[in-house]
Structures are given as structure tokens and as C-alpha cells.
N, C-alpha and C positions, 0 to 999 in steps of 0.2 A: 352630065348633071343638068337638071332643069331648075330654074328659079322656083322656090317654094311659094312665091307670091304671084308671079305673072306667067310662069312656065317658059320664059325665054331662056336662052343658054346661060347657065350659071358660071361665074368666074371663081367662086370660093365657097367652101363648105364650112359653116360655123357649127362645129360638131356638138358643142354643149347645148345648142338649141335644137339640134337635129334638123337643121335647115340649110339650104343652099341659096345663094343670092346672085342675081345678075348685077351688072355694074350700078344701075340706078338704085336698086333696093339695098345693095351693100353700102352705098354711100349713106342712104337713109339710116341703116342699122348703125354704122360707125358714128355718125353725128348724134344719133340718139343716145349712144353710150356716153359720149362726151357731155351732152346736155344733161344727162342723168346726174352727173357729178355736180354740176352747177346748180341744178334745181333742188336736188336732195339736200345740199348743204348751204344753200342760199348765197352762193358766191357771186358777187357782182362788183362793179366799179372798174378801176383802172388796173389792168393786168400787164405785168412785165413777163414776157416769155423768154426763157433762156434758150437761145437758138444755137445749136452746135454745128449745123450744116448737114447732120445725118438725117436718116429717114424718119425717126420718131419725132424729134422736135419740129421737123418740117411739116409732117402730117398734123402735128398738134397745132402749129401756127395756122395752117390752112383751115383746120376745123374751127378754130376760135374766130376766124373772120366771118363765120356764119352765125355766131352768137351775138347777142345784144350786149357786148362788152367793148371797152376801149382798150385795145391791145397794142403794145409796142414790143420790139424784140431787142435782146441784148446778146452780143457775142463776146466771149472772153478769149483773147489771144494769149495762149500760154507759151508761145515761143518755141514750139517743137518743130525743128527744121522740116520743111516740106509739108508735113501734115497740117500744121496750123495755117499755112498759107492756102492750102487746098480747101480747108474747112471755111476759112474766112471768105474766100471767093464764092463758095456755095451759099453761105449765109447771106451774102450781099445779093446774089442772084435770086434766092428764094424771097427775100424781103421785097426786092424790086418787083418780082412777078406778082406778089400778093398786095403790093402797094401799102406796105407796113413800114413804119419808121424803124431803122436799125441803129443801135448804139454799139460802139466797139470800145471795149476796155482792154488795154494792152498791159500785161504784167510787167514786161521789161520797161516800158515808158513810165509806169506809175510806181513800181517798186524796185526797179533796177535788177531784176532777176528773171529767170525762165525755169521751166520744169527741168530741162537738161542740166542747167547749172545747179539746181537744188539737188538733183540726184547725185551729181558729182560731189557736192559739198556734204550732204547728209548721209549718203550711202544707204538710204532707206527705200522702201518700196515706193515707186513713183505713183501708183494708183492711190495710195493712202494720202500722200501729200497733195496730189491733184484734187482729190475730193475735198480736203480741208480748204484749199485755196478757192476752189469754185464755189463751195457753199458760202464761205465768208464774203467773197466779192459780190456774188449774186444778191445776197440779202442786203449788203451794205448799199449797193447801187439802188436797189428797189426802195429801200427805206429813205435814202437821201433824196430821191426824186419823186417821192409822194405817191408811190404805187400802193394799191390796196392788197394785191396778192402777187406773189412770184409763182409763175407756172413753169413746170419742167416737163420734159417729154418722157418721163419714166412710165413704161407700160406695165401690164400685169406680170409679164415674164421677168422684167427687170426687178420689180419690187419683191417678188417671191425668191428670186435668186439671191438678192441682197439679204433677205431675212434668213434663208436656209444657210447661207455662208456664215452669218453671224452665229446661228445656232451651233454650227460645226465648231465654232471657236468659243463657245460658252459665253457669248456676249448677248445679253437679253435686253439691254436698254432700247434698241430700235423698236421693240414691240410697243413702246409707248407712243410711237409716231408712225404706226403702220398704215393708217387710213389715208384716203385720197385728199383730205383737207386738214390743215392745221390753222387754227385761228391766229390772228395777229396778237402779239404780246409786247406791250410797251416796255416792260422790264427787259433789258437786254437788246432793245431796239429790233425786235423780230417782226418782220412783215408776215402776213398770212402766206401759206404755201398751198398750192393746189396741183394735183396730178390729173389733168383731164383725161389721160389715156389709161387710167387705173384699171378699167374693166376690159381692156383690149390687149390682144396678144401681139407678139413680134410679127407673126405672119400677117395679121390683119392690118397692122401699121404699114408694113411693107407694101401690101396690095393697094392700100389707100393712097400712099405717096406716089405710087406708079400711076394710078388712075388720074391723080391730080396733075401729073406731068411736072413734078417738082424737080429742079436741078440739084439733086443732093450729092454730097461727097460720098463716094463709095469706099474710100480708103479707110483702113483701120488704124487706130493709134498704135504706133510701134511698141509702146510700153504695155499694152493691154493683152498681148499675145498669151501671156502665162497667167492672166487673172483667173483666180479660182471661181469667180462668179460665172465665167463662161462655161466651166464644167457643170455648174449647178443648172445653168440654163438648158444645156443639152439634156441633162437628166430629166428636168421638168417637162421639156417638150416631148420626150419619149414616153414619159408617164401619162401625159395628157392624151397622147394617141391611143393608149390602151384604156384610159379611163376618162372619156370626154367630160369636161366640166370640172375636173379635179382642181385645176388652178384657181378657179373662182371660189371653190369650196375652201381651199386653203386660205385664200385671202379673207373670206368671211370669218373663218375660225380665228385667224390672227387678229382681226379687228375686234372680235369679242374678247380675246385675251387682253388686248391692249386696253379696252374699256374697263376691265376688271383690275388692272394693275394700279397700284398706288404710285403717285408721282412724288417720290421721295428725294428727288434732286431739285434743289432750288436754283433758279436762274438768276444771275446777277450780271452787272455790267463789268466788262474787262477794265482793269485799272489803267490800261494804256489807251485803248480805242473806244471803250464804252459799249461795245457790242456784246452779245450774249455769251456767257460762259458759266460752267459749273465750278470753275476754279477762279483764282484771283486774276490770272492772265489767260486770255483765250489761246487756243492752239495756233491760230494764224499769227498772232503777235509773238508767241514763243518761237515759232519757226522763223519769222523775219528777224528776230533778235539774234538767233543763232547764226543766221546768214550774215548779218552785219559783223558779228564778232569774228567769224571765220574769214570773211573778206579782208578785215583789217589785219588779221594775223597772218 
């Protein structure tokens, strides 16, 4: 393939555009898609990037260093033997390479538990508990440290797999929050959320992280092997091969559905921690309360 812009050798084909790009012009395309999110929704100020050590959050952090924003990174150590250590080392190396401040929050040190301990105590699906914990801690940290937005490395493939998985389980609430940006809400102490990679696919993020020479963690979480979202991703990728651009059209359709849905859930402050919940006590505090009871028992 030849680059559609300069005719040099292309390294990737962006099929929804019907174009191929060399290294230089692919970087321009990638950063343009990230900048599109910030410009379209007026995102600015102090950004906290949730850095996992994987390709997506690493590519996201590198891209944000090219934008006119103040960005710092946050790594959450969930205490998964071997995997958490590898991810933390990668996150530290990425932050050092990009000269970005990295903050580490340790679940064991701060709350006296780990994901393996919770799985043993609760007997529930680890991915669900992990998601609850990460969302809570990321927002809490960003809110308490004065960040305007919390950025995550969720890309287009991730977002659509998440939505289709919820559709398969007749859970429609996520449609209300499908877009690339959620505004801050003081009720419930919610910082703004931004997904800079919203218009970019798995493959594009992988290629970009490789071009940037980022020292990412290649290991996969041992608990994620049976995650149904992985099945959804494989289906979506195969569909996009047959119908170039269908992922972006799905995202656009879901965003329009989201805009038309009524917000019938009221956000209030948790009675224990004060952070957002639609019930009296948030899911994180309910989980931690059960852990304490079982530990004493």
C-alpha cells in the first residue's frame, strides 16, 4: 500500500476513510481524532489520565502530551499477583518516558483488600467488582485532587463491546452515558469524564503505541479470559472488516439514542462517603462493608 497523502509506503489502512497512511500521516490522523473530542466538546483544564500500563491508556497519554492540557497519570494497584506488578512497572516506565507525573493508589494499602481477596470473599464475577472499584477510586482521586476531567483509554472497540454486552443483558442505563464526554456534576462529587480515543479502534491504538515506542505491559489480566466483552469485540471487528465504518456508525446511532433518553435516575450523595449513587449507599461502600463483615466473621 501507498500512503494516500504522500505516496510513501503505508503502515496501516483506515478502511472507513478508504485511505492508507505512512507513519507520519497516521500520527497526524490519530492525533486529529483525539483533538476532535477535545475541540468538539470544549474539554480543557487539568486532566487525570487513568494509566493501566496497557496499549490504549499508554497511547492516550502520549497523545495528550501533544494537546494544550495539563495532564497527570493515575495507576490503581489492585493487588493481582504478578499482573499488577507488571502493569505498575509498565505505567512507571511510560510516565517516565513521557515526563508525566504518575500517582499510584494501592487498594491493599488504602482499603485492606485486593481483587483476589474480594473474589474469594464475595464469590462474584471479578470483572464486575473490578469495574466498580476502579470507577469509584478514579473519580474520588480526580475529585479530591482538583482535576477538571478524568480521562480513560477506552477506544471505539471497547465502548461498543460494552454497550452490546449490556444490550444482550437487557441493561439500557449505559445508553445515557455513551458519548465521549460527560460533564462534571457537583451532586455526587462527579468530575468530568473524557474518552480521547472514542473514535479510534483497537488496531489503530496498537499501531500508535508501537510507533511511539511505549514500554507497555503485554500481559492480560488472568480474570478477563472469560469476559463476554471479548467475544463482543471479536464479533465487532469481524463485522467492521465486512462493513468498513460500521463501528463509527454504531457509535453515532447510540449517541443519538442517548440524547433522546430521559434521565429518570436522580444522582445523590452516598450516606457513607458522599460520592455519587442512585441508592442510599453506593456500590463501592456496600462492597467494602460486606468485606469488613466477612473478615470479622
